[in-house]
Structures are given as C-alpha cells and as structure tokens.
C-alpha atoms as one frame of an Amber mdcrd trajectory, in Angstrom:
protein
 -62.941 -92.603  38.102 -61.497 -92.179  41.447 -62.343 -88.949  43.507 -59.421
 -86.958  44.535 -60.322 -88.109  48.096 -59.818 -91.642  47.547 -56.487 -90.566
  45.132 -55.324 -88.632  48.608 -55.734 -91.881  50.684 -54.408 -94.169  47.969
 -51.186 -91.703  47.542 -50.510 -91.933  51.471 -50.790 -95.691  51.292 -48.241
 -96.204  48.470 -45.943 -93.677  50.125 -45.988 -95.612  53.316 -45.340 -98.929
  51.264 -42.404 -97.502  49.859 -40.987 -95.965  52.754 -41.262 -99.221  54.465
 -39.375-101.035  52.112 -37.017 -98.609  51.809 -36.443 -98.748  55.720 -36.335
-102.369  55.918 -33.718-102.700  53.283 -31.608 -99.991  54.626 -31.804-101.717
  58.284 -31.012-105.116  57.049 -28.083-103.587  55.011 -26.687-101.747  57.831
 -27.727-104.685  60.377 -29.838-102.149  62.621 -32.931-103.658  64.490 -35.770
-102.452  65.170 -39.100-104.289  66.489 -42.265-104.424  64.698 -44.200-102.046
  66.928 -41.591 -99.366  66.968 -41.448 -99.630  63.011 -45.169 -99.218  62.814
 -44.879 -96.512  65.461 -42.329 -94.403  63.515 -44.185 -95.046  60.184 -47.458
 -93.441  61.873 -45.501 -90.438  63.247 -44.085 -90.145  60.017 -47.651 -90.181
  58.163 -49.101 -88.029  60.688 -46.394 -85.375  60.468 -45.839 -85.589  56.937
 -49.727 -85.362  55.748 -51.379 -83.757  58.894 -50.440 -80.299  58.291 -51.289
 -80.034  54.296 -54.820 -81.955  54.922 -55.401 -79.464  57.681 -54.434 -76.420
  55.712 -56.673 -78.063  52.597 -59.748 -77.939  54.555 -59.220 -74.904  56.376
 -57.793 -72.568  53.212 -60.993 -70.640  52.595 -61.892 -69.934  56.059 -58.316
 -68.756  56.950 -57.812 -66.968  53.726 -61.115 -64.788  54.041 -59.774 -64.156
  57.457 -55.965 -63.332  56.642 -56.778 -61.214  53.442 -59.872 -59.356  54.629
 -61.905 -60.967  51.651 -65.322 -59.612  51.013 -67.512 -61.975  49.356 -69.825
 -60.582  46.366 -73.217 -62.072  47.052 -75.076 -59.045  45.859 -73.156 -56.941
  43.175 -73.460 -53.486  44.145 -72.096 -52.027  40.537 -71.910 -52.921  37.154
 -68.245 -53.906  37.459 -68.834 -56.402  40.140 -71.787 -57.733  38.444 -69.607
 -58.375  35.727 -66.838 -59.655  37.875 -69.288 -62.353  38.865 -70.570 -62.959
  35.483 -67.142 -63.394  34.113 -66.256 -66.410  36.815 -69.907 -67.959  36.165
 -68.778 -68.041  32.507 -65.375 -69.570  33.180 -66.939 -72.300  35.666 -69.352
 -73.617  32.717 -66.249 -73.532  30.184 -64.167 -75.285  33.008 -67.019 -77.935
  34.047 -66.841 -76.857  37.770 -69.396 -75.482  39.978 -69.505 -71.785  40.534
 -67.107 -70.664  43.112 -67.393 -67.839  45.705 -66.438 -64.798  44.182 -64.614
 -61.793  46.275 -62.121 -58.750  46.152 -59.553 -58.136  48.612 -58.281 -54.965
  50.032 -54.861 -54.175  48.479 -53.086 -51.744  46.490 -51.100 -54.429  44.709
 -52.403 -55.920  41.693 -52.814 -59.581  42.297 -55.414 -62.566  42.645 -55.951
 -65.932  43.806 -58.007 -69.088  44.162 -58.197 -71.571  46.652 -60.717 -74.356
  48.626 -60.456 -78.076  49.496 -62.563 -79.233  46.398 -62.796 -77.808  42.749
 -66.918 -77.760  43.170 -66.268 -75.814  46.241 -64.107 -72.827  45.416 -63.518
 -69.266  46.406 -61.581 -66.961  43.711 -60.935 -63.457  44.853 -58.975 -60.366
  43.022 -57.657 -57.422  44.927 -58.870 -54.144  44.494 -55.827 -52.914  43.119
 -56.118 -55.377  40.318 -59.983 -54.523  39.561 -59.739 -51.072  39.653 -56.553
 -50.502  37.222 -56.629 -53.743  34.855 -58.802 -53.785  31.729 -61.537 -55.998
  31.896 -59.867 -58.179  28.837 -56.782 -58.597  31.125 -59.116 -59.119  34.231
 -60.848 -61.848  32.558 -57.620 -63.827  31.410 -56.603 -63.376  35.147 -59.608
 -65.132  36.160 -59.308 -67.538  33.372 -55.629 -68.516  35.032 -57.489 -68.842
  38.464 -60.574 -70.771  37.398 -57.953 -73.203  35.397 -56.414 -74.126  38.938
 -59.863 -74.422  40.449 -60.707 -77.172  37.515 -57.359 -78.706  37.673 -57.305
 -79.192  41.290 -54.160 -77.869  42.294 -54.847 -76.415  45.575 -55.364 -80.452
  46.739 -52.795 -81.473  44.107 -49.930 -78.905  46.146 -51.545 -80.168  49.259
 -50.765 -83.684  48.180 -47.288 -83.054  47.080 -46.544 -81.500  50.009 -47.912
 -83.981  51.941 -45.840 -86.321  50.352 -42.394 -84.652  50.605 -42.921 -84.350
  54.039 -43.599 -87.603  54.838 -40.348 -88.496  52.975 -38.253 -85.785  54.521
 -39.542 -87.209  58.091 -38.995 -90.800  57.236 -35.543 -90.522  55.565 -34.455
 -88.344  58.368 -35.390 -90.852  61.150 -34.127 -93.749  59.254 -30.855 -92.596
  58.424 -30.259 -91.047  61.852 -31.112 -94.467  63.316 -28.445 -96.438  61.348
 -25.877 -93.770  61.925 -26.710 -93.008  65.516 -26.543 -97.000  66.205 -23.062
 -96.826  64.480 -21.625 -94.158  66.345 -22.741 -95.092  70.065 -21.672 -98.834
  70.193 -24.641 -99.793  72.084 -24.510 -96.870  74.720 -28.431 -96.242  74.845
 -27.886 -92.748  76.331 -25.412 -91.783  73.640 -27.706 -93.241  71.053 -30.397
 -91.187  71.841 -28.898 -88.077  72.040 -26.658 -88.578  68.407 -29.942 -89.738
  66.753 -31.875 -86.462  67.919 -28.730 -83.993  66.705 -28.376 -85.994  63.217
 -32.124 -86.232  62.889 -32.398 -82.344  63.383 -29.369 -81.977  60.920 -30.892
 -84.429  58.315 -34.321 -82.754  58.489 -32.962 -79.323  57.692 -31.104 -81.074
  54.843 -33.947 -83.007  53.386 -36.576 -80.148  53.764 -34.544 -78.030  51.474
 -34.370 -80.518  48.621 -38.273 -81.147  49.587 -38.766 -77.647  49.210 -37.199
 -77.203  45.762 -39.474 -80.177  44.538 -42.879 -78.476  45.740 -41.541 -75.381
  44.240 -40.658 -76.892  40.577 -44.409 -78.302  40.679 -45.831 -74.992  41.526
 -43.738 -73.188  38.631 -44.937 -76.458  36.266 -48.873 -75.640  37.420 -48.578
 -72.178  36.688 -47.639 -72.779  33.318 -50.447 -75.051  32.721 -52.651 -72.396
  34.231 -51.887 -69.656  32.011 -52.559 -72.047  29.102 -55.888 -72.679  30.567
 -56.624 -69.121  30.744 -55.316 -68.390  26.520 -57.228 -71.468  25.625 -60.493
 -69.441  26.551 -59.333 -65.718  25.598 -56.377 -66.370  23.501 -52.390 -66.098
  24.354 -52.588 -62.233  23.946 -54.979 -61.421  26.377 -53.070 -63.549  28.723
 -49.839 -62.069  27.789 -51.270 -58.373  28.315 -52.556 -59.436  31.677 -48.750
 -60.550  32.558 -47.066 -57.658  31.198 -49.884 -55.243  33.328 -48.516 -57.432
  36.495 -45.039 -56.722  35.762 -45.460 -53.177  35.389 -47.121 -53.163  38.439
 -44.342 -54.582  40.123 -41.894 -52.659  39.604 -43.444 -50.026  41.306 -44.965
 -52.040  44.565 -42.616 -50.378  46.861 -44.998 -47.493  47.438 -48.130 -49.355
  47.523 -50.352 -51.208  50.615 -48.865 -54.778  50.397 -50.531 -57.926  52.228
 -48.667 -59.820  54.230 -48.839 -63.620  53.347 -47.207 -66.636  53.766 -45.401
 -68.947  51.443 -48.747 -71.688  50.841 -50.470 -68.226  50.012 -47.837 -67.002
  47.965 -48.473 -70.092  45.923 -52.133 -69.671  45.242 -51.731 -65.902  43.930
 -51.089 -64.882  40.074 -48.083 -62.975  40.710 -45.320 -62.883  43.675 -42.359
 -61.176  44.185 -39.157 -62.314  42.418 -36.964 -65.120  44.301 -33.130 -64.502
  43.799 -32.863 -68.354  43.936 -35.461 -69.318  41.484 -35.168 -72.981  42.243
 -37.093 -72.315  45.468 -39.886 -69.649  43.765 -43.365 -70.675  43.726 -43.847
 -68.951  40.148 -41.778 -68.429  37.066 -40.509 -65.316  35.950 -42.757 -63.386
  33.798 -40.641 -63.144  31.100 -40.801 -66.998  30.868 -44.734 -67.110  31.280
 -44.759 -64.880  28.296 -42.316 -66.783  26.393 -44.450 -69.945  26.912 -47.678
 -68.389  25.921 -46.026 -67.096  22.517 -45.404 -70.615  21.829 -48.806 -72.138
  22.081 -50.545 -73.151  18.749
C-alpha cells in the first residue's frame, strides 16, 4: 500500500503530465511556439507555486495552530474532566486504528474543536474551553469522534493535496491561455505581448481561482459528512445530532462571546464555522443538512 507521501508525489507527477499534455495540445492547435526549456520552466513554476504552499502548511500546521489558537497541550491532566478527555481520545484512537494524538484545550468562549497534523499518526486534537465547559460528556465524545474521524481518514493531508492540485491547475491554465491570447493580440510585438500576457494572466488567475475554491470547498463539505458518520459509527447518530444541535444553538448567540480569529484554512479544520451566504464557497454544510444526513444513516 502506498504511503500518503508517495501518493502525494505520484499525484503531483500525474498533474504535471496532464497539464503538459493539455498545454502541448492547446499550443499546437493555436500555433503558439514555446521552446522546451521555457515549457519545462513553466511547469516547474506551476508546481512550486501550486503545491509549495500546501506542503508547507501541512508540515507546519500543528506548530502554527498551537501558536495562533493558544492551545495548551494536556500532558498531565489537572482535573477529572481533563483525564476523561484524554482517555476518550485514547479510546477513539484505538477504535480508529491510529496512534494517540496530542490533546489540547484552547481559550475561546465559542463552542468548537479541530484536528490537524501532517500525519494521521502525529496529529493534534483540541477543544475550546467553551465547548469543554458547556457540552455534556456525551456531546463532547461525539465531537471528538468527529475530529478523530478526520484524523483516521487523513483529511488534513488530503485537503492539502486537493488544494495543491487545484492551485497548480489555476496557475498552469492561466499561463497557458494567457500565452495563447497574448501571442494572438500582440502580432509579434514582444513588449506588447509581455504587457498583454501579465494583464490577461491576472484576470484568468482570479477567474480560475474562484472555480478552484468552489471545488476545494465542495470536497471540504463532503468530508464533513463522512466525519459525522465516523462519529456516529462509534457513539450512535443521536449523540452526534445532539452535539450538532448544541453547536447550532450556541452559534445563535456568539455575537457576545469571545471569538478566535482564524484563517479560511483553519476554519476548514473546525467542527463548526459561521454560515456562509454563498453555500458554494462554504467549508461546512449547514447544521440542518448534517443532521438530515445523520438521520438517514442505518
């Protein structure tokens, strides 16, 4: 069986092959000439720009999140509740067939939790003080089951892979179509060709970037349903429904609570995020849809 690292590299190679074939076809059809060295340089730049950021964010995710969110790792439980939290995560790690992740609590009045890490056997699961203090143990256990499902499914790495693939296509396609359009519009004027190329490339990167974001967010919503089902498999659908209902109730009164500033990538890791007007670009399905999906499970 391939490791996730090997799968990541194979995916990168596959993307490059596809992009290279598409580029050669488009250039041939449109009569655009590009020497081999320039073409290889283009492919290299697209790969670095597309996958570079996602690779760095995956490997630095735990360190960055601990600092950004102020996560306090529980090494020696100081209360019965903390002891129960660590023991519940240990039980879930055994159930999911992964190594025990780090367990932490971060200061926030909002009720939330997240999982992150570059490897499912080197992960971090953390809950907010708001969730830890306000939810019942049954509801917290369901939330932890959701997060541990993300860990066992390798969702952190897969999200980075999807982001890297879409980014690469955004850069590559914008460069390819910009080269074609610029060469047709400039009529051999080299300076005009460069100016036209950069202007068109900027516009196309924006357009393709919007489409890529919609694709990434669709995958993010899909994995949330699977993580909910993973929690229901251990604790039952009703426990997960109760937890989601508690999160929904809490979200209706968050205006007066202490909030944590998070990036879009960080939001995708959490169990609950603010509703997005444009659901197409939301990282999570609505609570109503998640509950409806849980009710359909056996």
